[in-house]
C-alpha atoms as an extended CHARMM CRD file, in Angstrom:
* protein
*
       102  EXT
         1         1  MET       CA              1.0610000000        5.5050000000        9.4690000000  PROA      1               0.0000000000
         2         2  THR       CA              2.5830000000        5.1050000000        6.0910000000  PROA      2               0.0000000000
         3         3  ASN       CA              0.4220000000        5.1750000000        2.9820000000  PROA      3               0.0000000000
         4         4  LEU       CA              1.3410000000        2.2670000000        0.8010000000  PROA      4               0.0000000000
         5         5  SER       CA              0.6850000000        2.0000000000       -2.8940000000  PROA      5               0.0000000000
         6         6  THR       CA             -1.1280000000       -1.0390000000       -4.1140000000  PROA      6               0.0000000000
         7         7  SER       CA              2.0000000000       -2.5830000000       -5.4230000000  PROA      7               0.0000000000
         8         8  ALA       CA              3.9810000000       -1.9510000000       -2.3130000000  PROA      8               0.0000000000
         9         9  ALA       CA              1.1530000000       -3.4150000000       -0.2330000000  PROA      9               0.0000000000
        10        10  LYS       CA              1.1900000000       -6.4840000000       -2.5640000000  PROA      10              0.0000000000
        11        11  MET       CA              4.9470000000       -6.6530000000       -1.9870000000  PROA      11              0.0000000000
        12        12  LEU       CA              4.6220000000       -6.6800000000        1.6320000000  PROA      12              0.0000000000
        13        13  ALA       CA              1.9080000000       -9.3670000000        1.6460000000  PROA      13              0.0000000000
        14        14  PHE       CA              4.3100000000      -11.5470000000       -0.6520000000  PROA      14              0.0000000000
        15        15  ILE       CA              7.1790000000      -11.1320000000        1.8320000000  PROA      15              0.0000000000
        16        16  GLU       CA              4.8780000000      -11.9270000000        4.8240000000  PROA      16              0.0000000000
        17        17  SER       CA              3.8720000000      -15.1930000000        3.0600000000  PROA      17              0.0000000000
        18        18  HSD       CA              7.3910000000      -15.9530000000        1.8330000000  PROA      18              0.0000000000
        19        19  PRO       CA              9.8390000000      -15.0130000000        4.6850000000  PROA      19              0.0000000000
        20        20  GLY       CA             13.4420000000      -14.7110000000        3.4840000000  PROA      20              0.0000000000
        21        21  ALA       CA             12.3180000000      -14.0450000000       -0.1340000000  PROA      21              0.0000000000
        22        22  THR       CA             15.0940000000      -12.6040000000       -2.2520000000  PROA      22              0.0000000000
        23        23  THR       CA             14.6660000000       -9.6760000000       -4.6850000000  PROA      23              0.0000000000
        24        24  GLN       CA             14.7360000000      -12.1050000000       -7.5310000000  PROA      24              0.0000000000
        25        25  GLN       CA             11.9450000000      -14.2580000000       -6.0870000000  PROA      25              0.0000000000
        26        26  ILE       CA              9.7530000000      -11.2190000000       -5.3080000000  PROA      26              0.0000000000
        27        27  THR       CA             10.3620000000       -9.9270000000       -8.9150000000  PROA      27              0.0000000000
        28        28  ARG       CA              9.3310000000      -13.1680000000      -10.3700000000  PROA      28              0.0000000000
        29        29  GLY       CA              6.3890000000      -13.8980000000       -7.9670000000  PROA      29              0.0000000000
        30        30  LEU       CA              4.7620000000      -10.5770000000       -8.3610000000  PROA      30              0.0000000000
        31        31  LYS       CA              5.9350000000       -9.9600000000      -12.0600000000  PROA      31              0.0000000000
        32        32  MET       CA              7.3280000000       -6.5750000000      -10.9590000000  PROA      32              0.0000000000
        33        33  ALA       CA             10.5090000000       -4.8830000000      -12.4670000000  PROA      33              0.0000000000
        34        34  ASN       CA             13.5490000000       -5.3130000000      -10.4220000000  PROA      34              0.0000000000
        35        35  SER       CA             13.9410000000       -1.5090000000       -9.9780000000  PROA      35              0.0000000000
        36        36  THR       CA             10.2680000000       -1.4090000000       -8.5950000000  PROA      36              0.0000000000
        37        37  VAL       CA             10.9880000000       -4.1560000000       -6.1710000000  PROA      37              0.0000000000
        38        38  ARG       CA             14.1260000000       -2.4390000000       -4.9430000000  PROA      38              0.0000000000
        39        39  ALA       CA             12.4300000000        0.8040000000       -4.5920000000  PROA      39              0.0000000000
        40        40  HSD       CA              9.4530000000       -0.6550000000       -2.6050000000  PROA      40              0.0000000000
        41        41  ALA       CA             11.9650000000       -2.6000000000       -0.5200000000  PROA      41              0.0000000000
        42        42  ALA       CA             13.8250000000        0.4720000000        0.4170000000  PROA      42              0.0000000000
        43        43  MET       CA             10.7010000000        2.4060000000        1.4100000000  PROA      43              0.0000000000
        44        44  LEU       CA              9.3140000000       -0.6630000000        3.2850000000  PROA      44              0.0000000000
        45        45  LYS       CA             12.5330000000       -1.1280000000        5.0890000000  PROA      45              0.0000000000
        46        46  MET       CA             12.7960000000        2.5800000000        5.9130000000  PROA      46              0.0000000000
        47        47  HSD       CA              9.2880000000        2.5310000000        7.5630000000  PROA      47              0.0000000000
        48        48  GLY       CA             10.0710000000       -0.6850000000        9.4980000000  PROA      48              0.0000000000
        49        49  TYR       CA              7.8300000000       -3.0410000000        7.6510000000  PROA      49              0.0000000000
        50        50  ILE       CA             10.6060000000       -5.3340000000        6.4850000000  PROA      50              0.0000000000
        51        51  GLU       CA             14.0020000000       -6.3290000000        7.4180000000  PROA      51              0.0000000000
        52        52  ARG       CA             16.7470000000       -7.0080000000        5.0140000000  PROA      52              0.0000000000
        53        53  GLY       CA             19.2560000000       -9.8140000000        5.6370000000  PROA      53              0.0000000000
        54        54  GLU       CA             22.9260000000       -8.9200000000        5.4240000000  PROA      54              0.0000000000
        55        55  GLU       CA             23.7810000000      -11.5640000000        2.8380000000  PROA      55              0.0000000000
        56        56  ILE       CA             25.1770000000      -10.6810000000       -0.5390000000  PROA      56              0.0000000000
        57        57  GLN       CA             21.7990000000      -11.6870000000       -2.0790000000  PROA      57              0.0000000000
        58        58  ALA       CA             19.0700000000       -9.7030000000       -0.0750000000  PROA      58              0.0000000000
        59        59  HSD       CA             16.6250000000      -11.6310000000        2.0040000000  PROA      59              0.0000000000
        60        60  TYR       CA             13.5760000000       -9.8580000000        3.1740000000  PROA      60              0.0000000000
        61        61  THR       CA             11.3730000000      -10.6060000000        6.1900000000  PROA      61              0.0000000000
        62        62  ALA       CA              8.2520000000       -8.8830000000        7.3140000000  PROA      62              0.0000000000
        63        63  THR       CA              8.3980000000       -7.1700000000       10.8270000000  PROA      63              0.0000000000
        64        64  GLY       CA              4.6400000000       -7.5550000000       11.4220000000  PROA      64              0.0000000000
        65        65  LYS       CA              4.0090000000       -3.7630000000       11.2950000000  PROA      65              0.0000000000
        66        66  LYS       CA              1.5720000000       -4.0620000000        8.4630000000  PROA      66              0.0000000000
        67        67  ASP       CA             -1.5390000000       -3.5920000000       10.6760000000  PROA      67              0.0000000000
        68        68  GLU       CA             -0.6990000000        0.2240000000       10.7220000000  PROA      68              0.0000000000
        69        69  ALA       CA             -0.4330000000        0.4640000000        6.8970000000  PROA      69              0.0000000000
        70        70  ARG       CA             -3.1590000000        1.6340000000        4.7940000000  PROA      70              0.0000000000
        71        71  THR       CA             -3.2920000000        1.5080000000        1.0000000000  PROA      71              0.0000000000
        72        72  ILE       CA             -4.1000000000        4.6490000000       -1.0150000000  PROA      72              0.0000000000
        73        73  ARG       CA             -7.4050000000        3.0540000000       -1.9410000000  PROA      73              0.0000000000
        74        74  GLU       CA             -8.2320000000        2.4410000000        1.7310000000  PROA      74              0.0000000000
        75        75  GLN       CA             -7.4330000000        6.1500000000        2.5550000000  PROA      75              0.0000000000
        76        76  ALA       CA             -9.7880000000        7.2150000000       -0.2710000000  PROA      76              0.0000000000
        77        77  GLU       CA            -12.7780000000        5.0800000000        1.0500000000  PROA      77              0.0000000000
        78        78  PRO       CA            -14.0340000000        6.4740000000        4.3350000000  PROA      78              0.0000000000
        79        79  SER       CA            -15.2310000000        4.0540000000        6.8850000000  PROA      79              0.0000000000
        80        80  ASP       CA            -16.7110000000        6.6200000000        9.3670000000  PROA      80              0.0000000000
        81        81  PRO       CA            -20.4870000000        6.7150000000        8.7920000000  PROA      81              0.0000000000
        82        82  VAL       CA            -20.5540000000       10.4150000000        9.5480000000  PROA      82              0.0000000000
        83        83  VAL       CA            -17.9410000000       11.1390000000        6.8840000000  PROA      83              0.0000000000
        84        84  VAL       CA            -19.7810000000        9.0130000000        4.3440000000  PROA      84              0.0000000000
        85        85  ALA       CA            -23.0340000000       10.7110000000        5.0650000000  PROA      85              0.0000000000
        86        86  LEU       CA            -21.3870000000       14.2080000000        4.8020000000  PROA      86              0.0000000000
        87        87  MET       CA            -19.9290000000       13.0840000000        1.4120000000  PROA      87              0.0000000000
        88        88  GLN       CA            -23.1740000000       11.9700000000        0.0910000000  PROA      88              0.0000000000
        89        89  ALA       CA            -24.7400000000       15.3430000000        1.1480000000  PROA      89              0.0000000000
        90        90  VAL       CA            -22.0060000000       17.2580000000       -0.6340000000  PROA      90              0.0000000000
        91        91  ARG       CA            -22.3960000000       15.2370000000       -3.8510000000  PROA      91              0.0000000000
        92        92  ALA       CA            -26.2590000000       15.7550000000       -3.6970000000  PROA      92              0.0000000000
        93        93  MET       CA            -25.7440000000       19.5720000000       -3.3170000000  PROA      93              0.0000000000
        94        94  VAL       CA            -23.2060000000       19.6460000000       -6.2140000000  PROA      94              0.0000000000
        95        95  ALA       CA            -25.8180000000       17.6970000000       -8.3830000000  PROA      95              0.0000000000
        96        96  ILE       CA            -28.5320000000       20.2320000000       -7.4520000000  PROA      96              0.0000000000
        97        97  LYS       CA            -26.1830000000       23.2130000000       -8.1710000000  PROA      97              0.0000000000
        98        98  GLU       CA            -25.0610000000       21.8110000000      -11.4770000000  PROA      98              0.0000000000
        99        99  GLY       CA            -28.7700000000       21.2070000000      -12.4180000000  PROA      99              0.0000000000
       100       100  HSD       CA            -29.5260000000       24.8520000000      -11.6640000000  PROA      100             0.0000000000
       101       101  ASP       CA            -26.6180000000       26.2030000000      -13.6060000000  PROA      101             0.0000000000
       102       102  ARG       CA            -27.7100000000       24.6070000000      -16.8600000000  PROA      102             0.0000000000
């Protein structure tokens, strides 16, 4: 599973909704720097999320692999109820400890 930045995830969503989008179209559509689009495109292609056409002007198409991707924010927000409860307990213990140290 690849961890996507928020901007890479947005770019993947853009390509999914605009099959065959060029680098220039992605740059304009997402208001991203050309270098950022190219870097994200290289990473997304390397991990199999998009395919690049062989034309002189690159056209990108999503491969459908997005279901496996998680953004950094999704990784930071646990969904397992046990993990959530454990994190709440740790936060409570830290707050108690900080209160005693004052």
